[in-house]
C-alpha positions as CSV (number, residue, x, y, z in Angstrom):
1,M,0.0,0.0,0.0
2,A,2.8,2.4,0.9
3,Y,4.5,1.9,-2.5
4,R,1.2,2.6,-4.3
5,L,0.5,5.7,-2.2
6,A,4.0,7.0,-3.1
7,K,3.5,6.2,-6.8
8,E,0.2,7.9,-7.0
9,N,1.4,11.1,-5.4
10,E,5.0,11.7,-6.5
11,K,5.0,15.3,-5.3
12,N,4.9,14.1,-1.7
13,K,7.8,12.5,0.1
14,V,7.1,9.0,1.6
15,I,9.2,7.5,4.3
16,I,8.7,3.7,4.8
17,I,9.9,2.6,8.2
18,T,10.6,-1.2,8.1
19,D,11.1,-3.6,10.9
20,T,13.6,-5.6,8.9
21,K,16.0,-7.3,11.3
22,S,19.7,-6.1,11.4
23,N,20.8,-9.7,10.8
24,D,18.7,-9.9,7.5
25,P,21.1,-8.5,4.8
26,T,18.5,-9.0,2.0
27,G,15.6,-7.2,3.6
28,L,16.6,-3.5,2.9
29,K,18.1,-4.6,-0.4
30,L,14.8,-6.0,-1.6
31,H,13.0,-2.8,-0.5
32,N,15.5,-0.6,-2.3
33,E,15.4,-2.8,-5.5
34,R,11.7,-2.3,-5.6
35,L,12.1,1.5,-5.2
36,K,14.4,1.5,-8.3
37,K,12.1,-0.7,-10.3
38,E,9.1,1.5,-9.5
39,N,11.1,4.7,-10.1
40,L,10.1,6.0,-6.7
41,D,12.6,8.9,-6.2
42,N,10.2,10.4,-3.6
43,T,10.4,7.4,-1.3
44,E,13.0,6.4,1.3
45,I,13.3,3.1,3.2
46,I,14.5,3.4,6.8
47,R,15.2,0.8,9.5
48,P,15.6,2.7,12.8
49,F,15.3,-0.2,15.2
50,S,18.6,-2.1,15.5
51,S,17.6,-4.2,18.4
52,L,15.3,-4.5,21.4
53,W,18.3,-3.5,23.6
54,E,18.4,-0.1,21.9
55,F,14.8,0.5,22.6
56,L,15.0,-0.5,26.2
57,F,18.4,0.9,27.3
58,D,19.5,3.4,24.7
59,R,16.3,5.4,24.2
60,E,17.9,8.8,23.8
61,K,20.0,7.6,20.9
62,L,16.9,6.1,19.3
63,R,14.9,9.2,20.0
64,N,17.4,11.3,18.2
65,K,17.2,9.0,15.2
66,F,13.5,9.4,15.0
67,K,13.7,13.2,15.4
68,K,15.7,13.3,12.2
69,I,13.3,11.0,10.4
70,F,10.3,13.0,11.6
71,S,11.5,16.5,10.8
72,D,9.5,16.5,7.5
73,V,6.6,14.2,8.5
74,D,3.0,15.5,8.3
75,I,1.2,12.1,8.8
76,L,2.3,8.8,10.3
77,H,0.4,5.8,8.9
78,A,1.2,2.6,10.8
79,Y,0.3,-1.0,10.0
80,D,1.3,-2.3,13.4
81,F,-0.5,-0.7,16.3
82,T,1.9,-2.1,18.8
83,S,4.9,-0.4,17.1
84,L,3.0,2.9,17.0
85,Y,2.2,2.6,20.7
86,L,5.9,2.0,21.5
87,L,7.0,4.8,19.3
88,K,4.6,7.2,21.1
89,N,5.9,5.9,24.4
90,L,9.4,6.7,23.3
91,F,8.3,10.3,22.9
92,W,6.4,10.5,26.2
93,G,3.0,9.8,24.5
94,K,3.1,12.7,22.1
95,L,4.2,13.1,18.5
96,P,4.2,16.4,16.6
97,F,1.8,15.1,13.8
98,P,-1.4,13.0,13.6
99,T,-1.2,9.2,13.5
100,V,-3.4,6.7,11.8
101,T,-3.3,2.9,12.2
102,S,-4.6,0.4,9.6
103,L,-6.1,-2.6,11.4
104,I,-6.0,-5.5,8.8
105,S,-6.5,-8.5,11.1
106,V,-8.3,-9.2,14.3
107,P,-6.0,-8.3,17.2
108,K,-7.9,-10.4,19.8
109,I,-8.3,-14.1,19.7
110,R,-11.2,-15.6,21.6
111,I,-11.0,-19.1,23.2
112,S,-14.1,-20.2,21.3
113,E,-12.4,-19.6,18.0
114,I,-9.3,-21.6,19.1
115,L,-11.6,-24.5,20.0
116,R,-13.3,-24.3,16.6
117,S,-10.0,-24.3,14.8
118,G,-8.7,-27.7,16.2
119,P,-5.5,-28.7,18.0
120,Y,-3.2,-27.2,15.4
121,G,-5.0,-23.9,15.7
122,L,-4.0,-23.9,19.4
123,L,-0.5,-24.9,18.5
124,R,-0.2,-22.0,16.0
125,V,-1.4,-19.5,18.6
126,L,1.0,-20.8,21.2
127,T,4.0,-20.8,18.9
128,D,3.4,-17.4,17.1
129,P,4.3,-14.5,19.4
130,A,1.8,-12.1,17.6
131,Q,-1.1,-14.6,18.0
132,L,-0.2,-15.5,21.5
133,R,-0.3,-11.8,22.4
134,A,-3.7,-11.6,20.8
135,L,-4.9,-14.4,23.0
136,I,-3.7,-13.2,26.4
137,I,-4.0,-9.4,26.0
138,P,-6.8,-8.0,28.2
139,D,-9.4,-5.9,26.4
140,F,-8.6,-2.8,28.5
141,I,-4.9,-2.9,27.5
142,L,-5.7,-3.5,23.9
143,R,-8.1,-0.6,24.0
144,K,-5.4,1.7,25.4
145,I,-2.9,0.6,22.8
146,L,-5.3,1.1,19.9
147,N,-6.5,4.5,21.3
148,S,-2.9,5.7,21.2
149,S,-3.5,6.2,17.4
150,D,-5.4,9.4,16.5
151,H,-7.5,7.4,14.0
152,I,-8.0,3.8,13.0
153,I,-8.7,2.4,9.6
154,A,-10.8,-0.9,9.7
155,T,-10.4,-2.8,6.5
156,S,-13.6,-4.8,7.0
157,H,-17.0,-4.6,8.7
158,L,-15.9,-7.4,11.0
159,L,-13.0,-5.3,12.2
160,F,-15.2,-2.2,12.5
161,D,-17.7,-4.1,14.7
162,F,-14.8,-5.5,16.7
163,L,-13.4,-2.0,17.5
164,V,-16.9,-0.8,18.4
165,S,-17.3,-3.8,20.8
166,L,-14.0,-2.8,22.3
167,K,-15.6,0.5,23.2
168,I,-13.5,2.6,20.8
169,S,-15.4,5.6,19.6
170,K,-17.0,5.3,16.1
171,D,-15.8,8.8,15.3
172,K,-12.3,7.5,15.6
173,I,-12.8,4.7,13.1
174,S,-13.0,4.8,9.3
175,L,-14.0,1.8,7.2
176,I,-11.7,1.7,4.2
177,P,-11.4,-1.7,2.4
178,P,-8.2,-2.8,0.8
179,F,-7.8,-2.5,-2.9
180,M,-7.8,-5.4,-5.4
181,E,-6.7,-4.9,-9.0
182,T,-9.1,-6.9,-11.1
183,E,-7.0,-6.7,-14.3
184,K,-4.2,-8.7,-12.6
185,R,-6.5,-11.6,-11.7
186,V,-6.9,-12.7,-15.3
187,S,-4.7,-15.4,-16.9
188,R,-4.9,-16.9,-20.4
189,E,-3.0,-20.0,-19.2
190,K,-4.9,-22.8,-17.5
191,Y,-4.3,-26.1,-15.8
192,D,-6.4,-29.1,-17.0
193,F,-7.7,-30.7,-13.9
194,H,-10.0,-33.1,-16.0
195,G,-13.2,-32.6,-14.1
196,S,-16.4,-30.7,-14.0
197,P,-17.2,-28.8,-11.9
198,V,-13.8,-28.0,-10.4
199,F,-13.7,-26.6,-6.8
200,L,-10.7,-24.7,-5.5
201,Y,-9.4,-24.1,-2.0
202,F,-6.2,-21.9,-1.8
203,G,-4.2,-20.4,1.0
204,W,-2.3,-22.0,3.9
205,A,-3.5,-25.5,4.8
206,S,-5.2,-25.2,8.1
207,D,-8.4,-26.0,9.9
208,I,-8.6,-22.3,11.0
209,R,-9.6,-22.0,7.3
210,G,-11.8,-25.0,7.5
211,L,-9.9,-27.4,5.2
212,S,-11.1,-30.5,6.9
213,D,-14.7,-29.3,6.6
214,L,-14.2,-28.8,2.9
215,V,-12.8,-32.3,2.4
216,G,-15.7,-33.8,4.4
217,A,-18.2,-31.8,2.3
218,F,-16.5,-32.7,-0.9
219,E,-16.9,-36.4,0.0
220,L,-20.7,-35.9,0.1
221,V,-20.6,-33.8,-3.1
222,N,-18.6,-36.5,-4.9
223,K,-21.3,-39.1,-4.3
224,R,-23.7,-37.0,-6.3
225,L,-21.4,-35.3,-8.8
226,T,-19.0,-38.1,-9.7
227,G,-17.1,-35.9,-12.2
228,A,-16.3,-33.2,-9.7
229,K,-12.8,-32.3,-8.8
230,L,-11.4,-30.5,-5.7
231,V,-8.1,-28.7,-6.1
232,I,-6.4,-27.9,-2.8
233,A,-3.7,-25.4,-3.4
234,A,-1.6,-24.9,-0.3
235,R,1.3,-22.6,0.4
236,E,3.1,-24.3,3.3
237,E,4.2,-27.8,2.1
238,N,6.5,-28.3,5.2
239,D,4.2,-26.8,7.8
240,P,3.3,-29.4,10.6
241,E,-0.4,-28.8,10.2
242,A,-0.2,-28.9,6.4
243,K,1.6,-32.3,6.6
244,F,-1.0,-33.6,9.0
245,L,-3.9,-32.5,6.8
246,V,-2.3,-33.8,3.6
247,D,-1.9,-37.2,5.2
248,K,-5.5,-37.1,6.3
249,I,-6.7,-36.0,2.9
250,K,-4.7,-38.9,1.2
251,K,-6.9,-41.3,3.2
252,S,-10.1,-39.7,2.0
253,P,-12.5,-42.0,0.0
254,A,-12.7,-39.1,-2.6
255,I,-8.9,-38.9,-3.0
256,K,-9.1,-39.9,-6.7
257,N,-10.9,-36.6,-7.4
258,I,-8.7,-34.5,-5.1
259,V,-5.7,-32.7,-6.5
260,L,-3.0,-31.5,-4.0
261,H,-1.2,-28.6,-5.5
262,F,1.5,-26.5,-3.7
263,Y,1.9,-23.1,-5.4
264,E,4.0,-20.0,-5.2
265,K,2.8,-17.3,-7.7
266,D,0.3,-19.0,-10.0
267,I,-2.9,-17.7,-8.4
268,P,-4.4,-16.2,-11.6
269,K,-3.6,-19.4,-13.5
270,L,-5.3,-21.5,-10.8
271,L,-8.3,-19.3,-10.7
272,A,-8.7,-19.4,-14.5
273,S,-8.7,-23.2,-14.3
274,V,-11.6,-23.7,-11.8
275,D,-15.3,-23.0,-11.6
276,I,-16.0,-22.4,-7.9
277,V,-13.8,-21.3,-5.0
278,V,-14.6,-22.6,-1.5
279,L,-13.1,-20.9,1.6
280,P,-15.0,-22.3,4.7
281,F,-13.2,-20.3,7.5
282,R,-13.8,-21.5,11.0
283,A,-12.3,-18.5,12.8
284,S,-11.4,-14.9,12.0
285,F,-7.8,-14.8,13.3
286,G,-4.5,-15.5,11.6
287,Y,-5.3,-13.8,8.3
288,A,-6.2,-10.4,6.8
289,Q,-9.8,-9.1,6.9
290,P,-11.4,-9.3,4.5
291,P,-9.4,-12.4,3.4
292,V,-7.3,-11.7,0.3
293,T,-8.2,-15.1,-1.1
294,T,-11.9,-14.2,-1.1
295,L,-11.2,-10.9,-2.9
296,E,-8.9,-12.5,-5.5
297,A,-11.6,-15.2,-6.3
298,M,-14.3,-12.6,-6.6
299,A,-12.1,-10.4,-8.8
300,A,-11.6,-13.4,-11.1
301,E,-15.4,-13.7,-11.5
302,K,-15.8,-16.9,-9.6
303,V,-18.7,-18.2,-7.5
304,V,-17.3,-18.1,-3.9
305,I,-18.6,-20.1,-1.0
306,T,-17.5,-19.0,2.5
307,T,-18.6,-18.5,6.1
308,R,-19.4,-15.4,8.2
309,Y,-15.6,-15.2,8.9
310,G,-15.0,-14.4,5.3
311,G,-14.9,-10.6,6.0
312,G,-18.5,-9.7,5.3
313,V,-17.9,-9.2,1.5
314,I,-20.3,-11.8,0.3
315,E,-24.1,-11.4,0.5
316,D,-25.6,-14.9,0.5
317,G,-27.4,-15.7,-2.7
318,K,-26.4,-12.4,-4.4
319,N,-22.6,-12.4,-5.1
320,G,-21.8,-15.7,-3.5
321,F,-22.8,-18.2,-0.8
322,V,-22.4,-17.9,2.9
323,V,-22.8,-21.0,5.1
324,P,-22.4,-21.7,8.8
325,A,-18.8,-22.6,9.9
326,K,-18.1,-26.3,10.6
327,N,-21.4,-27.4,9.0
328,I,-20.4,-30.0,6.4
329,N,-24.0,-30.7,5.2
330,R,-24.8,-27.0,4.5
331,L,-21.4,-26.6,2.8
332,S,-22.0,-29.6,0.5
333,E,-25.4,-28.3,-0.4
334,A,-24.0,-24.9,-1.4
335,M,-21.3,-26.6,-3.4
336,I,-23.9,-28.6,-5.4
337,K,-26.1,-25.5,-5.8
338,S,-23.1,-23.6,-7.2
339,S,-22.1,-26.3,-9.7
340,G,-24.9,-25.7,-12.2
341,K,-24.8,-23.6,-15.3
342,N,-27.7,-21.2,-15.2
343,E,-28.4,-17.5,-15.5
344,I,-28.5,-17.0,-11.7
345,L,-25.0,-18.3,-11.2
346,N,-23.8,-16.2,-14.2
347,K,-25.2,-13.1,-12.6
348,M,-23.6,-14.1,-9.3
349,R,-20.2,-14.2,-10.9
350,I,-20.6,-10.9,-12.6
351,L,-21.9,-9.3,-9.4
352,A,-18.9,-10.7,-7.5
353,K,-16.5,-8.9,-9.8
354,E,-18.6,-5.8,-9.8
355,T,-18.4,-5.8,-6.0
356,I,-14.6,-5.7,-6.2
357,K,-14.7,-2.9,-8.7
358,D,-17.3,-0.9,-6.8
359,K,-16.0,-1.4,-3.2
360,F,-12.4,-2.5,-3.5
361,S,-11.0,-0.4,-6.4
362,F,-7.6,1.3,-5.9
363,E,-9.1,4.6,-6.8
364,Q,-11.7,4.4,-4.0
365,T,-9.2,3.2,-1.4
366,I,-6.6,5.8,-2.3
367,S,-9.2,8.6,-2.4
368,A,-10.7,7.6,1.0
369,T,-7.2,7.4,2.5
370,Y,-6.1,10.8,1.2
371,K,-9.3,12.4,2.4
372,L,-8.6,10.9,5.9
373,Y,-5.0,12.2,5.7
374,E,-6.3,15.7,4.8
375,K,-8.9,15.7,7.6
376,L,-6.3,14.6,10.2
377,F,-3.7,17.1,8.9
378,I,-6.2,20.0,8.9
379,S,-7.4,19.0,12.4
380,S,-3.9,18.8,13.7
381,K,-3.1,22.3,12.4
382,Y,-6.4,24.2,12.7
383,G,-8.2,22.2,15.4
384,S,-11.5,20.3,15.0
385,K,-13.2,23.0,12.9
386,E,-15.1,20.6,10.6
387,A,-17.8,23.2,10.0
388,Y,-15.2,25.4,8.4
389,S,-15.2,23.1,5.4
390,K,-18.9,22.4,5.2
391,K,-21.0,23.6,2.3
392,E,-23.6,25.4,4.5
393,M,-20.8,27.8,5.7
394,E,-21.2,29.6,2.4
395,S,-24.5,31.1,3.5
396,R,-24.0,31.6,7.2
397,Y,-20.3,32.5,7.7
398,D,-20.8,36.3,7.4
399,T,-24.3,36.2,8.8
400,E,-23.1,34.6,12.1
401,R,-20.2,37.0,12.5
402,F,-20.8,40.4,11.1
403,T,-24.5,41.3,11.2
404,S,-24.8,42.3,14.9
405,F,-23.7,45.7,16.1
406,G,-20.5,44.3,17.7
407,G,-19.8,42.2,14.5
408,K,-20.2,45.3,12.3
409,L,-18.0,47.3,14.6
410,F,-15.3,44.6,14.5
411,D,-15.5,44.3,10.7
412,H,-14.9,48.1,10.5
413,I,-11.9,47.9,12.8
414,E,-10.3,45.1,10.9
415,K,-10.7,46.7,7.5
416,E,-9.5,50.1,8.8
417,R,-6.3,48.4,10.2
418,L,-5.7,46.6,6.9
419,L,-6.1,49.8,4.8
420,K,-3.6,51.6,7.1
421,S,-1.1,48.8,6.7
422,V,-1.1,48.3,3.0
423,P,1.6,50.2,1.1
424,G,0.4,53.2,-1.0
425,D,1.7,51.8,-4.4
426,Q,-1.3,50.2,-6.0
427,K,0.8,48.2,-8.4
428,I,2.3,46.0,-5.7
429,K,1.8,42.2,-5.6
430,I,-0.6,41.3,-2.7
431,L,-1.2,37.9,-1.2
432,E,-4.0,37.2,1.3
433,V,-3.9,33.9,3.2
434,G,-7.1,32.7,4.6
435,C,-9.5,34.9,2.6
436,G,-12.7,33.3,3.9
437,T,-15.6,34.8,2.1
438,G,-13.5,37.6,0.6
439,R,-14.2,40.5,3.0
440,F,-10.7,41.9,2.9
441,A,-9.8,41.1,-0.7
442,I,-13.0,43.0,-1.8
443,T,-12.1,45.9,0.5
444,L,-8.6,46.2,-1.1
445,A,-10.0,45.7,-4.6
446,K,-12.5,48.6,-4.1
447,N,-9.4,50.7,-3.3
448,N,-7.8,49.7,-6.6
449,Y,-5.5,47.0,-5.4
450,K,-5.2,43.6,-7.2
451,V,-5.2,40.7,-4.8
452,L,-4.3,37.0,-4.9
453,A,-6.7,35.6,-2.3
454,T,-6.2,32.1,-0.9
455,D,-7.9,29.8,1.5
456,V,-7.8,26.1,2.6
457,S,-11.6,25.7,2.5
458,P,-13.2,25.0,-0.9
459,A,-16.6,26.0,0.6
460,L,-15.5,29.4,1.7
461,M,-13.6,29.9,-1.6
462,S,-16.9,29.2,-3.4
463,A,-18.6,31.8,-1.2
464,A,-15.9,34.3,-1.9
465,E,-16.1,33.7,-5.7
466,N,-19.9,34.4,-5.6
467,K,-19.4,37.6,-3.6
468,I,-16.6,38.9,-5.8
469,K,-18.7,38.3,-9.0
470,K,-21.7,40.2,-7.4
471,E,-19.4,43.1,-6.7
472,G,-18.0,43.0,-10.3
473,L,-14.4,42.6,-8.9
474,D,-13.4,39.3,-10.5
475,H,-10.9,41.2,-12.7
476,M,-9.2,42.5,-9.5
477,I,-9.1,39.4,-7.4
478,T,-7.7,36.0,-8.2
479,L,-8.7,33.0,-6.0
480,E,-6.5,30.0,-5.3
481,E,-6.7,27.2,-2.8
482,A,-3.6,27.1,-0.6
483,D,-2.5,26.0,2.9
484,I,-0.9,28.5,5.2
485,Y,1.8,26.0,6.1
486,R,2.8,25.2,2.5
487,L,2.2,28.2,0.3
488,P,2.8,27.2,-3.4
489,Y,4.9,30.3,-4.1
490,K,8.6,31.1,-4.4
491,N,10.5,32.9,-1.8
492,G,9.9,36.7,-1.8
493,S,7.1,36.6,-4.3
494,F,4.9,39.3,-2.8
495,D,5.2,43.0,-1.7
496,F,2.4,42.8,0.8
497,V,1.3,39.6,2.6
498,Y,-1.5,39.6,5.1
499,T,-3.7,37.2,7.0
500,I,-6.5,38.2,9.5
501,R,-8.4,35.9,11.9
502,V,-6.4,32.9,10.8
503,L,-3.5,32.4,13.3
504,N,-6.0,32.3,16.2
505,Q,-7.6,29.2,14.6
506,L,-4.4,27.2,14.6
507,L,-4.1,24.6,17.4
508,N,-1.0,25.6,19.2
509,N,2.0,28.0,19.4
510,A,4.2,25.7,17.3
511,N,1.6,25.8,14.5
512,K,1.3,29.6,14.8
513,K,5.1,30.1,14.6
514,E,5.3,27.7,11.6
515,A,2.6,29.7,9.8
516,I,4.4,33.0,10.6
517,R,7.6,31.6,9.1
518,E,5.8,30.5,5.9
519,L,4.2,34.0,5.6
520,S,7.6,35.5,6.1
521,R,9.2,33.3,3.4
522,V,6.9,34.6,0.6
523,T,7.3,38.2,1.7
524,R,10.1,40.0,-0.3
525,K,12.8,42.2,1.2
526,N,11.4,45.7,1.9
527,G,8.0,44.1,1.7
528,V,5.3,44.3,4.4
529,L,3.8,41.4,6.4
530,F,0.6,42.1,8.3
531,F,-1.3,39.8,10.6
532,D,-3.2,39.6,13.9
533,I,-3.2,37.4,16.9
534,V,-5.4,36.7,19.9
535,N,-3.1,37.9,22.7
536,K,-2.1,35.5,25.4
537,N,-1.7,38.4,27.9
538,S,-5.2,39.9,27.1
539,L,-7.3,40.8,30.1
540,A,-10.3,39.1,28.4
541,Y,-8.6,35.6,28.2
542,I,-7.4,34.9,31.7
543,K,-8.6,31.3,31.3
544,G,-7.7,29.1,28.3
545,Q,-4.4,30.9,27.6
546,E,-2.5,27.7,26.9
547,S,-3.6,27.8,23.2
548,L,-2.7,31.5,22.8
549,I,0.5,33.1,21.8
550,S,2.2,36.1,23.4
551,I,3.5,39.2,21.7
552,K,7.0,38.4,23.0
553,E,6.9,35.0,21.2
554,V,5.7,36.6,18.0
555,I,8.4,39.3,18.0
556,S,11.1,36.7,18.6
557,T,9.9,34.6,15.6
558,L,9.7,37.7,13.4
559,K,13.3,38.7,14.3
560,E,14.5,35.2,13.5
561,E,13.0,35.7,10.1
562,G,14.9,39.0,9.6
563,F,12.2,41.6,10.2
564,T,13.8,44.7,11.6
565,K,10.9,47.0,11.9
566,I,7.9,45.7,13.8
567,E,4.9,48.0,14.5
568,I,2.4,46.7,17.1
569,S,-1.1,48.0,17.7
570,G,-3.9,46.7,20.0
571,R,-7.6,46.7,19.8
572,L,-10.4,45.3,22.1
573,S,-9.5,45.0,25.7
574,F,-12.9,43.5,25.8
575,S,-13.7,40.5,23.5
576,Q,-15.9,40.7,20.4
577,T,-18.3,38.3,22.2
578,I,-18.9,40.8,25.0
579,L,-19.5,43.6,22.5
580,E,-22.1,41.5,20.5
581,K,-24.1,40.9,23.7
582,L,-24.4,44.6,24.6
583,P,-27.2,46.9,23.4
584,P,-25.9,49.2,20.5
585,I,-25.8,52.4,22.7
586,L,-23.9,50.7,25.5
587,A,-21.6,48.8,23.0
588,N,-20.7,52.2,21.3
589,I,-19.7,53.6,24.7
590,V,-17.7,50.5,25.6
591,S,-16.0,50.6,22.2
592,K,-14.8,54.2,22.7
593,L,-13.5,53.2,26.2
594,D,-11.9,50.2,24.7
595,T,-10.1,52.3,22.1
596,A,-8.5,54.5,24.8
597,I,-7.4,51.5,26.9
598,S,-6.0,49.6,23.9
599,N,-4.0,52.7,22.8
600,I,-2.5,53.1,26.2
601,F,-1.9,49.4,27.0
602,P,-1.6,47.5,23.6
603,Y,0.1,44.6,25.3
604,F,-3.2,43.8,27.2
605,A,-5.4,44.1,24.1
606,T,-7.4,41.1,22.9
607,R,-6.4,41.5,19.3
608,V,-2.9,42.6,18.5
609,Y,-1.9,43.6,15.0
610,F,1.6,43.3,13.6
611,R,2.9,45.4,10.6
612,C,6.4,44.0,9.9
613,L,9.0,45.3,7.5
614,R,12.2,43.4,6.5
615,C,14.7,46.0,5.5
616,D,17.9,45.4,3.4
């Protein structure tokens, strides 16, 4: 998945952190060979963990390694929730970017599932550290580990329901199925298994996947369909359970019509050679959800018979058959029912492939994943302001803020400050970041300035476009979608850069400083940067100051960026909320009082405006 993400968006840098062991000389080599083959110049493979000793006893060294890796990271997408938990633990539970975990298999094994899967199922669990952990881990610890991720992707309905049953908030879970490329499931080559119909089981040979049930069911089928063949294509020829089951199968009365086939990479050829695929899973652990084998068979336009542990992809009687686990009679009935040649079964095959195209296409998976990345990124930078991007904001944004007396007063104050700060030359290049519905760009355009106005919200950009057209100013204002943290402009591109009411929406001081640096970057030498903050030292915000930035911090950041002349002015010792709640007459008196106080004590004003000049 990581390689495909990198290939689809070559503008972004992708870092793949692998857990390849230090004693495995081929691991990183194979990864790097694939990068060359795929021409992924934007992708880097890193193995930061040398040993468990390093994690336990040399944490500072490891922490410094990750600091270098993470310097350019915006999103961390993990496929192992335990590693992510340990990584967060390494950094005292906090990382400077949002994290998302893909849950692709059930992380908790129930005793009932082990009992269903037979003695070798228990042996697998006891000898596999990951599965043993899934058996013994208490729910409350698993919940804590999973909750260490900011968001979780469940790849199937079964996993989604499991997370909900673990009391993880639904708001924290997204259902994004894996992708399956249908065009790669087709093979012109075929095996001749000399039978009709031909049933196929493929995957690792195990009773977790119900192989014994299938053999028992086929023995019943073979009594009625004497020409039928069962192809058992297994991966682990030397696996203890595989050996046990193969010996058991060889003693079956239907062995003459059973083909044992151990395969490596010939799945498409196998699928092209059979009529029906049977995957009668007994349990949900030990494999991906939904099972890749189920998706591959459906993509190859085969009738698939499975159980409820097949990932919830099949709707019984529509795009396949679903039977109870460990029920040989019901399984044999479904196998006989699927062996005919009629219109219903033909439609079932077509619908199976359409299900993969509709719900498991790469385009859908990548689109849903990127949308989630965008949501997490914006939330991490701007806070949980989902309404800011909703369509209905077009009609109510200005209405909610600037129709009351206090709102109109504040609107006048902001526009007045902007006009006082803009240089007099009307031919200068102007950039607005966070234009909202276009209030300030329209004000400047009416004063004969051309403006490039940007915003991160498509909904507000649409509202701005409508307002600008109504004013007849579309020849003066250009609209572009842009993010304050990554402005798509060269260094020193603009003579006047401004942003109003934006920095106060950013989550923390680190974000605010990052935004100021980016605004500074695109401001040319001898150009002017103008912006406002909600002041940490304001008398109106004694509580909740931890998310606010101080004048001192802003000045320090501006000096680091080379600004030598910084003008500061204050407004509103009282908050806009207080003014909006007052009657107009009283609000007018308070406003005049506020002006006097703010002029005398700008460092205690609610809103502080910065007009900054970077001189040669």
